C-alpha positions as CSV (number, residue, x, y, z in Angstrom):
1,M,0.1,0.0,0.0
2,L,2.8,2.4,0.9
3,K,4.6,1.7,-2.4
4,F,1.1,2.6,-4.3
5,I,0.8,5.9,-2.4
6,T,4.7,6.7,-3.0
7,G,4.2,6.0,-6.8
8,T,1.3,8.2,-7.0
9,V,3.0,11.2,-5.3
10,I,6.0,10.9,-7.7
11,V,3.8,10.8,-10.6
12,F,1.8,13.9,-9.3
13,F,5.0,15.7,-8.8
14,F,6.3,14.8,-12.3
15,F,3.2,16.2,-14.2
16,S,3.1,19.3,-11.8
17,S,6.5,20.2,-12.9
18,C,5.2,19.8,-16.7
19,V,2.4,22.1,-16.3
20,K,3.1,25.3,-18.4
21,T,1.5,28.7,-17.4
22,V,-0.2,30.5,-20.1
23,D,-2.1,33.9,-20.1
24,P,-5.8,33.8,-20.6
25,V,-7.3,33.7,-24.0
26,D,-7.6,37.3,-25.2
27,S,-5.9,38.7,-22.1
28,N,-4.7,42.3,-22.8
29,N,-0.8,42.6,-22.6
30,A,-0.4,45.9,-24.1
31,I,-0.7,49.5,-23.0
32,V,-1.5,52.2,-25.6
33,E,-1.3,55.9,-25.0
34,L,-2.8,58.5,-27.0
35,T,-1.4,62.0,-27.0
36,S,-2.4,65.4,-28.4
37,T,-0.6,66.8,-31.4
38,G,-3.1,69.3,-32.6
39,P,-6.8,70.1,-32.8
40,K,-7.6,66.8,-34.8
41,S,-5.8,64.5,-32.4
42,V,-7.8,61.6,-31.1
43,T,-7.0,61.0,-27.6
44,G,-10.3,59.2,-26.6
45,D,-13.7,58.6,-27.7
46,V,-14.8,61.6,-29.9
47,T,-17.5,63.0,-32.0
48,V,-16.6,64.6,-35.4
49,N,-18.0,65.7,-38.7
50,P,-18.3,63.6,-41.8
51,K,-14.8,63.4,-43.4
52,D,-13.0,65.2,-40.6
53,S,-9.3,64.4,-40.1
54,L,-8.4,61.9,-37.4
55,V,-5.0,61.9,-36.2
56,F,-4.1,58.9,-34.0
57,S,-0.6,59.9,-32.2
58,F,0.0,56.7,-29.9
59,T,2.7,54.8,-28.0
60,I,2.0,50.8,-27.5
61,S,4.2,49.0,-25.1
62,S,4.1,45.5,-24.0
63,N,6.1,43.0,-22.0
64,K,5.9,40.6,-24.9
65,Q,7.5,40.8,-28.4
66,M,5.3,42.7,-30.6
67,K,5.7,42.2,-34.3
68,Y,2.7,44.1,-35.9
69,V,0.9,47.0,-34.7
70,S,-2.4,47.9,-36.5
71,I,-5.6,50.2,-36.5
72,Q,-8.7,48.4,-37.4
73,K,-11.9,50.0,-38.2
74,N,-15.1,48.1,-37.1
75,P,-13.0,45.1,-36.6
76,V,-14.1,41.6,-36.9
77,N,-11.4,39.3,-35.8
78,Q,-8.2,40.0,-37.8
79,T,-10.0,42.1,-40.4
80,A,-10.6,45.5,-41.5
81,F,-7.1,46.9,-41.1
82,V,-6.7,50.4,-42.3
83,V,-3.0,50.6,-41.0
84,R,-0.6,47.8,-40.3
85,D,3.2,48.3,-39.4
86,T,5.7,45.6,-39.0
87,L,8.1,46.0,-36.0
88,S,11.8,45.4,-35.7
89,D,13.6,44.0,-32.8
90,A,14.6,47.4,-31.7
91,N,10.8,48.6,-31.1
92,A,9.3,45.3,-30.5
93,N,8.4,46.3,-26.8
94,T,7.8,50.0,-27.2
95,Y,6.4,51.6,-30.6
96,S,5.2,55.0,-31.3
97,A,3.6,56.3,-34.5
98,T,1.3,59.0,-35.8
99,K,-1.4,58.0,-38.2
100,R,-3.5,60.2,-40.2
101,L,-7.1,58.9,-41.1
102,M,-10.3,60.3,-42.5
103,A,-13.7,59.9,-40.8
104,D,-16.5,58.1,-42.5
105,S,-18.8,60.2,-44.8
106,A,-21.7,58.5,-43.4
107,N,-23.0,59.5,-40.0
108,G,-22.9,56.7,-37.3
109,S,-20.5,55.1,-34.5
110,Y,-17.4,53.7,-35.7
111,L,-15.1,51.5,-33.6
112,Y,-11.1,52.2,-34.2
113,R,-9.0,49.6,-32.5
114,I,-5.2,50.1,-31.9
115,Q,-3.7,46.4,-31.7
116,A,-0.6,44.5,-31.3
117,L,0.2,40.9,-32.5
118,D,3.3,38.7,-32.2
119,A,5.5,37.2,-35.2
120,R,2.9,34.2,-35.4
121,G,0.0,36.6,-35.6
122,N,-1.3,35.9,-32.1
123,Y,-3.1,38.6,-30.2
124,I,-1.4,40.6,-27.6
125,G,-3.4,43.3,-26.7
126,H,-5.5,46.7,-27.9
127,R,-7.2,49.9,-27.2
128,D,-10.7,50.7,-28.5
129,I,-11.7,54.1,-29.5
130,N,-15.0,55.2,-30.5
131,V,-15.7,57.6,-33.2
132,I,-19.0,59.1,-33.5
133,V,-19.8,60.9,-36.8
134,S,-22.5,63.4,-36.4
135,P,-24.7,64.0,-39.2
136,D,-24.2,67.1,-41.4
137,F,-27.8,66.9,-42.7
138,N,-31.3,67.1,-40.9
139,Y,-33.6,64.2,-41.2
140,F,-37.2,64.7,-40.5
141,T,-39.6,61.8,-40.6
142,Y,-43.3,61.0,-40.5
143,R,-44.6,64.5,-41.1
144,F,-48.0,65.1,-42.4
145,L,-49.2,67.7,-44.8
146,Y,-52.9,68.1,-45.1
147,V,-54.7,70.0,-48.0
148,P,-56.0,73.2,-46.9
149,D,-59.3,73.4,-45.1
150,T,-61.3,76.2,-45.6
151,T,-63.2,76.7,-42.4
152,A,-61.1,76.5,-39.3
153,K,-58.0,76.8,-41.4
154,T,-56.0,74.6,-38.9
155,N,-54.8,71.9,-41.3
156,T,-50.8,71.6,-41.3
157,T,-50.3,72.2,-44.9
158,Y,-47.1,74.3,-44.9
159,M,-43.7,73.1,-43.9
160,S,-40.2,74.4,-43.2
161,A,-37.6,72.1,-44.7
162,A,-34.9,73.6,-42.6
163,T,-36.6,72.7,-39.2
164,G,-39.2,70.0,-40.2
165,T,-42.1,72.2,-38.6
166,V,-45.2,72.0,-40.1
167,Y,-47.8,75.0,-40.2
168,S,-51.4,75.8,-40.6
169,Y,-52.7,78.9,-42.5
170,T,-53.3,80.3,-38.9
171,T,-50.0,79.4,-37.4
172,G,-48.2,80.2,-40.8
173,A,-48.9,84.0,-41.1
174,A,-46.2,84.6,-38.3
175,N,-43.8,81.9,-39.8
176,S,-44.0,82.4,-43.4
177,A,-40.3,83.3,-43.8
178,A,-39.7,79.8,-42.5
179,I,-42.0,78.1,-45.0
180,D,-40.5,76.3,-48.1
181,F,-43.5,74.7,-49.4
182,G,-47.1,73.8,-49.3
183,V,-49.4,71.0,-50.2
184,Y,-52.9,71.0,-51.9
185,Y,-55.3,68.8,-54.0
186,D,-55.3,70.4,-57.5
187,T,-58.6,69.6,-59.1
188,S,-57.5,70.7,-62.6
189,G,-58.3,67.7,-65.0
190,T,-61.1,66.2,-63.0
191,A,-63.9,67.5,-65.5
192,S,-62.4,65.6,-68.3
193,A,-63.0,61.8,-69.0
194,S,-59.2,61.3,-69.0
195,T,-57.5,60.7,-65.8
196,T,-54.0,61.4,-67.0
197,D,-54.6,65.1,-66.7
198,D,-55.6,65.1,-63.1
199,L,-53.0,66.8,-60.9
200,R,-54.1,65.6,-57.4
201,F,-51.6,66.1,-54.7
202,S,-49.4,68.8,-55.5
203,L,-46.3,70.3,-53.8
204,Y,-45.8,73.9,-54.4
205,S,-43.4,76.9,-53.6
206,L,-45.3,79.9,-52.0
207,S,-44.2,82.1,-54.9
208,A,-46.1,79.9,-57.3
209,P,-49.5,81.4,-58.2
210,Q,-52.4,79.1,-56.8
211,P,-55.5,80.4,-58.1
212,Q,-57.4,77.4,-56.4
213,L,-56.4,78.6,-52.9
214,S,-58.1,82.1,-53.0
215,Y,-59.6,81.3,-49.8
216,Y,-56.1,81.6,-48.3
217,D,-54.8,85.1,-48.4
218,I,-51.0,85.0,-48.3
219,S,-50.5,88.6,-49.9
220,S,-48.5,89.9,-47.1
221,W,-46.7,86.7,-46.4
222,T,-43.0,86.1,-47.2
223,K,-43.1,84.0,-50.4
224,N,-39.9,82.0,-50.4
225,V,-38.8,80.4,-53.8
226,T,-38.1,76.7,-53.6
227,I,-37.1,75.0,-56.9
228,M,-38.1,71.1,-57.1
229,K,-37.7,68.3,-59.4
230,R,-39.0,64.8,-59.2
231,S,-36.5,62.2,-59.7
232,A,-36.5,58.4,-59.1
233,S,-32.8,58.3,-58.1
234,P,-30.6,58.2,-56.0
235,G,-32.7,56.4,-53.6
236,F,-33.8,58.2,-50.4
237,N,-32.0,55.4,-48.4
238,T,-28.7,56.3,-50.2
239,L,-28.7,59.8,-49.0
240,L,-26.5,59.4,-45.7
241,S,-24.7,62.9,-45.7
242,A,-25.0,66.3,-46.9
243,A,-22.3,65.4,-49.5
244,S,-24.3,62.6,-50.9
245,I,-27.4,65.2,-51.3
246,R,-25.3,67.8,-52.9
247,A,-23.7,65.5,-55.3
248,A,-27.3,64.0,-56.3
249,T,-28.3,67.7,-56.9
250,S,-25.2,68.9,-58.6
251,S,-25.0,69.5,-62.4
252,T,-23.7,66.1,-63.0
253,G,-26.2,64.5,-60.4
254,A,-28.9,62.1,-61.2
255,A,-31.2,64.6,-59.8
256,S,-29.6,67.7,-61.0
257,L,-31.2,71.0,-60.0
258,T,-29.6,73.0,-62.8
259,T,-32.4,72.0,-65.4
260,G,-36.0,70.7,-65.4
261,T,-36.9,72.3,-62.3
262,S,-40.4,73.8,-61.1
263,T,-42.0,75.8,-58.4
264,K,-44.7,73.1,-58.2
265,I,-44.8,69.3,-58.6
266,T,-48.1,67.5,-59.3
267,Q,-49.5,64.0,-59.3
268,L,-47.7,63.0,-56.1
269,V,-47.9,59.5,-55.1
270,A,-46.5,57.0,-52.6
271,G,-42.8,56.3,-53.4
272,N,-42.2,59.6,-55.2
273,L,-39.1,61.5,-54.7
274,V,-38.8,65.1,-54.7
275,Y,-35.5,67.1,-55.0
276,F,-35.5,70.4,-53.9
277,K,-33.3,73.8,-53.4
278,T,-34.7,76.4,-50.8
279,A,-34.4,80.1,-51.1
280,A,-31.6,79.8,-48.5
281,G,-29.7,77.6,-50.8
282,K,-30.0,74.2,-49.0
283,V,-30.6,71.2,-51.1
284,G,-32.6,68.4,-49.9
285,C,-34.9,65.5,-50.9
286,M,-38.6,64.8,-49.7
287,Q,-39.8,61.3,-49.8
288,I,-43.6,60.7,-50.3
289,N,-44.4,57.7,-47.8
290,F,-48.2,57.4,-48.6
291,A,-51.0,59.6,-49.7
292,N,-54.6,59.5,-48.4
293,G,-57.6,60.7,-50.2
294,T,-58.7,61.4,-53.7
295,S,-60.3,64.8,-53.4
296,P,-59.6,68.3,-51.7
297,A,-61.4,67.2,-48.5
298,K,-59.9,68.4,-45.4
299,D,-58.9,64.8,-44.2
300,S,-56.7,64.3,-47.4
301,Y,-53.1,64.0,-46.7
302,I,-49.6,63.0,-47.8
303,N,-47.2,61.8,-45.2
304,V,-43.4,62.7,-46.0
305,D,-39.9,62.3,-44.8
306,V,-37.5,64.9,-45.4
307,K,-33.6,65.1,-45.8
308,I,-31.7,68.5,-46.2
309,E,-28.1,69.7,-45.8
310,K,-27.4,71.7,-42.6
């Protein structure tokens, strides 16, 4: 019995002496310090404008031999490298660098990771920095624009594209300088047998004559000139920055506002896109989400989303 116990103890100490201590999986064995070298330096989580400069001036150190130091954007495992440096033995434990990048053009939250790997590509350590790109355009959703009502005159029939505020005739008088367009149901063409000449829901600039709205006296109002153009492209969901809106409406854009514009767009239906330029020079796009009604009755309306550069 004593021989058996003695043998067991010997075996235990033999295997114990062979156990190798390893770091936990994904343990962080690197220290990343960010320093400021100017107004565009990233020293921690930051909020920037689209396409702003991002200057990462950093020192990364580790007690392990580093071979690769990289910056990843929205990393998934060992992917999305925007910078990757190969180190020599001289800087394998401490490495300093300054990297100049550009923020994304689309607004949103982006993760930048400064990371170290060894010669075999094994993870050593990292530091994450959140960069939030703030939108340089306004996005107003689910706005209801009703046709004018003739009695109470409280239907929200006007809209400021700059603020997303909708106004009625009653509230619009004191705010006419802010109004970029209005909506009404044009009955032109309804007397004919053909339906192709029915104008129906119409978006118009207050500068455009509207003989059907004589019951709304806006003679003393500011009448901003908003030019508009219906275009099927670019798609509303692709307009992710002021730059993309400006590109769409530029002289070479798919929705160029240099030709073919009007101060009134008729026959609006769900899915239509109306690109526009306000009197203040701001360009934008209105998407018609749905249209309700087939007459100028006061409960007829369109529901819209608007994107406009700031």
